[in-house]
C-alpha positions as CSV (number, residue, x, y, z in Angstrom):
1,M,-3.1,-31.4,59.1
2,R,-5.8,-30.8,56.3
3,L,-6.1,-27.4,58.0
4,V,-2.6,-26.7,57.5
5,R,-2.6,-27.9,53.9
6,T,-5.5,-25.7,52.9
7,A,-4.1,-22.6,54.6
8,L,-0.8,-23.4,52.6
9,V,-2.7,-23.7,49.4
10,A,-4.5,-20.5,50.0
11,L,-1.4,-18.6,50.8
12,L,0.2,-20.0,47.6
13,S,-2.7,-18.8,45.5
14,L,-2.5,-15.3,46.8
15,V,1.1,-15.1,46.1
16,A,0.6,-16.5,42.7
17,L,-2.1,-13.9,41.9
18,S,0.2,-11.1,43.0
19,L,2.9,-12.2,40.7
20,P,1.4,-11.4,37.3
21,A,0.5,-7.8,38.3
22,A,4.3,-7.1,39.5
23,N,5.7,-8.8,36.3
24,A,3.2,-7.1,33.9
25,V,5.4,-4.0,34.1
26,V,8.7,-5.7,34.1
27,G,10.6,-5.3,30.7
28,K,11.6,-2.6,28.1
29,W,9.8,0.4,27.7
30,K,10.2,3.2,25.2
31,T,10.1,6.8,26.9
32,D,7.7,9.5,25.6
33,G,9.3,10.7,22.4
34,G,11.3,7.5,21.7
35,K,14.5,9.1,22.9
36,S,15.4,6.2,25.0
37,L,14.5,2.5,26.2
38,V,14.4,1.8,29.9
39,E,14.3,-1.7,31.3
40,I,12.2,-2.1,34.3
41,T,13.1,-5.2,36.5
42,A,11.9,-6.5,39.9
43,T,14.3,-5.8,42.9
44,P,15.0,-8.6,45.4
45,E,12.9,-6.9,48.2
46,G,9.9,-7.2,45.7
47,G,9.9,-3.6,44.5
48,L,10.8,-2.3,40.9
49,S,13.7,-0.3,39.5
50,G,14.6,0.7,35.9
51,R,17.8,1.7,34.0
52,I,18.5,3.2,30.5
53,V,19.5,0.4,28.1
54,W,19.2,2.2,24.7
55,L,19.6,5.7,23.5
56,K,18.4,7.1,20.1
57,E,21.4,9.4,20.2
58,P,23.9,7.7,22.5
59,L,27.0,10.0,21.3
60,Y,27.4,13.6,21.4
61,V,26.9,15.4,18.0
62,D,27.4,19.1,19.5
63,A,30.4,20.3,21.1
64,K,28.4,22.6,23.4
65,Q,27.0,19.4,25.1
66,G,30.2,17.2,25.2
67,P,33.1,15.9,23.1
68,V,31.6,15.2,19.6
69,G,31.4,11.4,19.0
70,S,31.8,10.3,22.8
71,A,29.3,8.6,24.8
72,K,26.8,10.7,26.6
73,V,27.2,11.2,30.4
74,D,25.2,12.2,33.4
75,R,26.6,15.7,32.9
76,H,23.9,17.3,34.9
77,N,24.1,15.2,38.0
78,P,24.1,17.4,41.1
79,D,27.1,15.1,42.4
80,A,30.2,16.4,40.5
81,A,31.8,12.9,41.0
82,L,29.1,11.2,39.0
83,R,29.0,13.5,36.1
84,G,31.2,11.2,34.0
85,K,29.0,8.3,34.6
86,P,27.5,7.0,31.3
87,L,23.9,7.5,30.5
88,L,23.8,3.8,29.2
89,G,23.2,1.8,32.2
90,L,22.1,4.6,34.4
91,R,19.4,3.8,37.1
92,I,16.6,6.3,36.7
93,L,13.9,4.4,38.6
94,E,13.9,3.3,42.1
95,G,12.0,2.4,45.3
96,F,8.7,1.4,43.7
97,V,6.2,-0.8,45.5
98,A,2.9,-2.2,44.5
99,A,0.1,0.0,45.4
100,A,-3.0,-1.8,43.6
101,E,-3.4,-3.8,40.7
102,G,-1.3,-2.4,37.7
103,A,-0.1,0.6,40.1
104,W,3.1,1.4,41.7
105,E,4.2,4.1,44.0
106,K,6.7,5.6,46.6
107,G,9.4,5.6,43.9
108,T,11.6,8.1,42.4
109,I,12.6,9.0,38.9
110,Y,15.9,10.7,38.1
111,D,15.9,13.1,34.9
112,P,19.4,13.1,33.4
113,E,18.4,16.0,31.2
114,N,18.2,18.3,34.3
115,G,19.9,16.4,37.0
116,K,16.9,16.4,39.3
117,T,15.1,13.5,41.1
118,Y,11.3,13.6,41.5
119,K,8.9,11.4,43.6
120,C,7.1,9.2,40.9
121,R,4.2,6.8,40.7
122,M,3.5,4.4,37.6
123,K,0.2,2.9,36.3
124,L,-0.3,0.2,33.8
125,T,-3.2,1.4,31.7
126,A,-2.8,-1.4,28.9
127,P,-0.4,-4.2,28.5
128,D,1.7,-1.9,26.4
129,R,1.1,1.4,27.9
130,L,2.5,2.8,31.1
131,E,1.8,6.3,32.6
132,V,4.7,7.5,34.5
133,R,4.1,10.6,36.7
134,G,7.0,12.6,38.2
135,Y,6.1,15.0,40.8
136,I,7.4,17.4,43.6
137,G,5.6,17.3,47.0
138,I,2.1,16.1,45.9
139,S,1.2,14.4,42.9
140,L,-1.0,17.4,41.7
141,I,2.2,19.3,40.9
142,G,3.9,17.0,38.3
143,R,4.0,15.7,34.9
144,T,2.8,12.6,33.2
145,T,4.4,10.9,30.3
146,V,3.4,7.7,28.5
147,W,5.8,4.8,27.8
148,T,5.2,2.1,25.4
149,R,6.6,-1.3,24.7
């Protein structure tokens, strides 16, 4: 009985130690340039996802982009049926799994400015600094942006 109890305590301790790392990135992040705010949340499967929750300019101001005064939509989506979906609430991060302390990989990031989805990894370099790297194929061919709280 004592052995079972010790094993259970050890297992719970390992779980507790892994939770702060995953929760460290959960929250709202300002994207590079301050154009939007992305909320990263934990998924039921234990991964991470993120959606746009705020836009600096949520409405069209140029008739070339969309009807002036109307909410911005995902107009570059490769799926024509989704081009009318509002940018606010749009899920742009998906499928992330913990790779190491403060690092997540195997995810994707969707760029609504061009309608493309890229492989992605994230690294928490400070409590208020997240490096987000989108890439094609291998990580060497990509771009890193820094998000802040």
